N, C-alpha and C positions, 0 to 999 in steps of 0.2 A: 246859582248865581246866571243870571243872564247874561249873554254874548254883550259887547258893546259894537253899536253901531255909530259910524261919522260919517259924515255927510262932507262931500267935496265939490269942487267946480272945475276942473281942467280934465283934459283928455287927449292930449298930445303925445301919451307915454305912450299909447299904443304901437306908433309908428317909429320902429325901433330896429337896428342891424342884429338880427335872430335867426334862427334857424325857422324857416317857412313851416307852419303846421296845418294840419287838417281845417279848412273850414265850414266842414260839414255843419248844417242846421239840426241841431237835437231836437228841436221843438217844443223845449219843455215850456216855453213862456208864451206858446202863440194864443192870441186870445180868440176865441171862439164864439160869437153871438149873432144876435139877428144882423148887426151890422157888418160883421166879419165872418162871411160863413167860410165852409170847406166845401169843395165842388164834389160832386156826386161818387167820382171814381178815384180818390182821396181814401188809400188804406195806409195805417203804418206798416214797415217791414219788419222790424222787433216783436212781433207778435208773440206771447206765450201763453199759457195755459194754466189757470190755477184753481183747482176744486171744480175745474168745468167752466170756468169764466176765463174769457179771453183780454188779455190787457199787454200794455207796453212792458218789455224788459225790466227798465229802470223803476216804474212802477211797480212791478211786483217785487222786486227785492227789498225795495224800501218798506212795501206793505210788511214784508217776510220779519223784517228787523224790527218793524213797528209792532207786531203782535207781540214779540219775544218780550219787549219792553213793557207791553201792558200787562205781559202776565208775571213779570216781575212784581208789576206792581198789584198782583192780586185781581187784576182784572182779565175775564176771560168769556167766552161766547163770542166774539166779533164777528160775524158773519160778510164775506163779500160776496153781495146779491148779484151786482152786474158790474159790468167796466166797459170794454169794448163793443161799440154798435156799429155797425154798417150803415151807411146812408140810406139804403132801403129799409132797413128797420126800423130808423126814426120816422121816415116817411109813414111806415104802416101805422105807427101808434099814434102819429099826429094824426093822420087821417080818421084814424077810429074815434080819436076824442073828439073832434069836428063832427064826425056823423052823431055822436053821442048828443051834443048840444044840439046840433040841428034837429034831433028827434024832440028835444026839448022844447022846440018853438024858437030859436034863433036862427037868423038869416045867415047863410054863408060867410060872409065878410064879420059879424058879432062873432058867430061860431068860431072862427079862426083866429079872432083876438083875443077870443076867452082862453079858447085851446093853451095859447101861446103864454098863457099867464104861468101854467104849469109844466108846458111840454114844450123845448122847442121846437120850430119847424125842421125838417130836414134842412142839413148843413149849417146848422145853427148849434148842434149840438156838440159837446165837448167831449161826448162820450166817443166819438167818431175818431178822436185824436188816440183813443186808448190810454189816457194818463187820467180820465176822470173816475170815481169808485163810487159805487152805492153800496153805503153798508149799514147793518142794522145787527140786533141781538133776537129778534124774535121773527125776521121776515116780513117785517112791515116796515114799510118807509113812511114814517110819519113823525112831525113835528115833537112828539112824544119822548122820540130818542134822545134828544137834548138833554133831558132830566134821569137818562141812567148812567149809570158809572161808567159805562164805556163812552158814551156822548159826553161826559162831563171830563173823562180824560182826554179825548180826544180834542174837545176844547182848549184843553191847555196846554198840551203835549205833542200834538200831529206835526207841528211846525219844525221839530226837532228831527222830525223824521222826512222832511220835504214834503209835507202836504199841509193842505188850507181847506178851510169850510169855505168852499167857492162862493155861497149864496148864502150869507148871513144876515142875522135878522134886522139888524141896524142900516143895512144898505141894500133894500129892493129898489130904492129910487134909483140907483146906479146900476145895478143888475139888471134891471127888470125882468126878475127872478125871485118867487115867495122864498119867504125862509127855508133851506134845506140843512137841516144839519146833519142829515146821512151822507150829503154829498160833498165827497174829497175829490181835491186836484192836485197833482202831484205836479211840484214846480220845481225842487232842490233846494236842500237847506238852507243855502244863504238867501235866496229868494223869499222862501216860507219865513223865515224868521223876520226879515225887516217888514215883510205885509203883515204879521204878526204884532209886532211891536208897535207900527204906525198906524195899523188898523185900518189897511190899503185892501182894497179887492185888487184882482188883476188888473183890471181898466183904469182905476186910480196909479197902480205901482207902474204901469208903462207911462201914465202922463207926469208921475213925480219924476222918473229917470228923465225923461225928455228934458225938464226945465233942471235936474240936479246934473247931468252928465255924467258924473262920477259919486259911486256911492262906495264907502268903505266898510265892510262887515269884520267884525274882531271876534275871532272864534277863541279856541283854546291853545295852549302851547305854543305860544306866540305865532300862531297862524291866521293870516286875515286874509279875507276875498276882498279884491276890488272890482267892482261892477261899472262896467263903462258903456254908454247907449252913444251909438252913431248913426246915421244914414247911409254911411258907406264903409265896408270893409277895406280894411288896408290890406295890401298885397304881403304885408311882412307882418306877423304876428309874435309879440312875447313866447317864447317855449314855455311859460307857467300857464298857458291859457287852458282851462279844463272844460270849457263849454262855451258855445257861441250859439244863441236863439235869436231868429226873427220875431216878428208880432204875428206872422203868419204867412201864408204861400204868396209867393208873389210880390212880397212888400218889403222895402228897402229900408227897414229899422232892425237894427240889433241891438242885443245886451251880451256884452263880451266877458265872461267872468274869468277871474286871472286869481291863482293862488299863490301865495308867499308866505314864506316862515323866515324871521327875523331873530337873530338872538336876544336875548332877556335885556342886553346890555343896548339895545338900538333905540 
């Protein structure tokens, strides 16, 4: 049974007299693409390693739990191919692809434009965040992955663990990236669930939150998450706040996630 999602349109609740909490940006909803790139010196602080692959701690924990859920459903063999990539690595693989295309007869501008259809330019790759994961069952990153048992399971269930398929088949005009069923992005369970049920990319999710201002995600056991959009963080936040993420570095747009539990009689 899927959780219920209820939209609302108010935001004043966030300015309350309650103990102040940390307003650190978790970065889980950072929008990274060609129009919103990361600086060359950006590196996340909480990088850990899993089977030789580096990734953010939150993404690692969620991935480990997701593998357990897959195993319980009889799905095995999912490999983590890559995750965190520094700016310099992305620059190297992008430049290599440009050179390959130039060798095929493209001029430099044409080669860069064509390379960007499958490889993000340096600074525009989510992998620099450490929250994007490339996965496979055979070591190959191809669209055929979508038809494997693991690929089908992820399409149906990955949002329960906070992941979305970042570049869906039907949204290439929005993302400007070809369909990549192997590319997962960790955004947290409430956000991933809303994006899944409303068929939204991360770009569209931010647009939707700007319009809605507040969204209620109703989970299980009388627990719900209240997600509010704001362009200015209040000085005092509710103690129930569990996450704050901006849209990107040095950008004053935030989604505040607040979790509450009410009795059955509410």
